[in-house]
C-alpha positions, 0 to 999 in steps of 0.5 A: 821436226822443229826447224832451227835457224842459226844466229846469222840467218834469223835476223835476215829472216826477220828483216825479210818479213818486216820488209814484206809487211812494210812494203806490202805486195806491190812487187818489184819497182817498175823501171823507167824502160818498162814504164815508157815501153808501156806508156810511150806518150810520156817518152821524150818526143811524144806528140801528146801534149801535157794537160796544164790543168793538172797541177801536180807534175806526177799526176800530169804525167799519168794523164799524159800517159793516157791511163785515164782516157777511157774513164774521162771520155765524155766527161765534163770534169776530170774526175777519176775513181780513187782506185783508178788513180791509186792503180795508175800511180802504182804503175809509175812507182808509188806504193799502194798504201801511201798513194791510197792515203794521199788519194783519199785525202785529196778526194775528201778535200774536194768533197767528191767520190773520186778525185778531179785531177783538174782541180788539185788546187782544191785538195784540202790539206795537201793543197799549197800556195807556193807552187813550183810550176803555178802562180799564187792562186793559179789553177793551171801550170804557168810556163813563166813560173815553171821556167823561173823555178827551173832557172833558180834550180839551175843557178844552184846546180853544180857543174854536172847539173847535180842538185841536192835536196837542200837546193830544191828546198831553198828554191821552194822556200824562196818561192813561199817567201816571195808570195808571203806564205808559209810552206805547208806539210803538203809542200814539204812532201812535194819536194821530198817526192820530187827528190826521191822519185828522181833517184836522190836517195839512191845517188845523193843528188838528182839531175836538173835535166830530170827536173825539167822532164818531170815538170814537162810531164815527161819520163825522167832519164833516172827514177828511183829503184825503190817504191815511193813510200813513207820509208823512202821519203823519211830518208830524204835529207 
């Protein structure tokens, strides 16, 4: 017997199918509480230090979580397998399809079989010169650059510590201008990821205090309720 669907039900079914194929099989987005329960080293008050050789704050948080400890044990470099990085990023909310694309791009840029997370300044097309936490040509996180960026963001935040995407973009562009460089697609993606990951698309703002935590490789108080994917990033404005 052929099943018939009403005019109201059919669009919902089609939307559900589209959502499934777009987002894949990642399942529910992990919550902040789930992440810190599984990885307490990224919770506020953790005694495990951040690794300033890892320039990307998101990847630095993954390293601080201890996800790569077994793989890196005894290594002279900080190279992890592509799939290890993709899997780790998924644990913290990055959709598999998008993360795999980024990881493969970084791996290709470095000319390695995997990704050296301590050499992200060699990430090919995704590397950028106007870093929010590192100096021009820098290969490690700079406390002074990081603090200057946070101070600039604080000056733009409202009385409740709310920041818009425009605020973040303004600070990023000011850094680029001060260094005589042009923002790249990688740099633009970076600030979109920060805004989206800290719940900006969900709420229409992010908290300055959460930017501080992210830059310090700590789990922010608020993260997105949706996977970090192309659809979410396209919503950032």
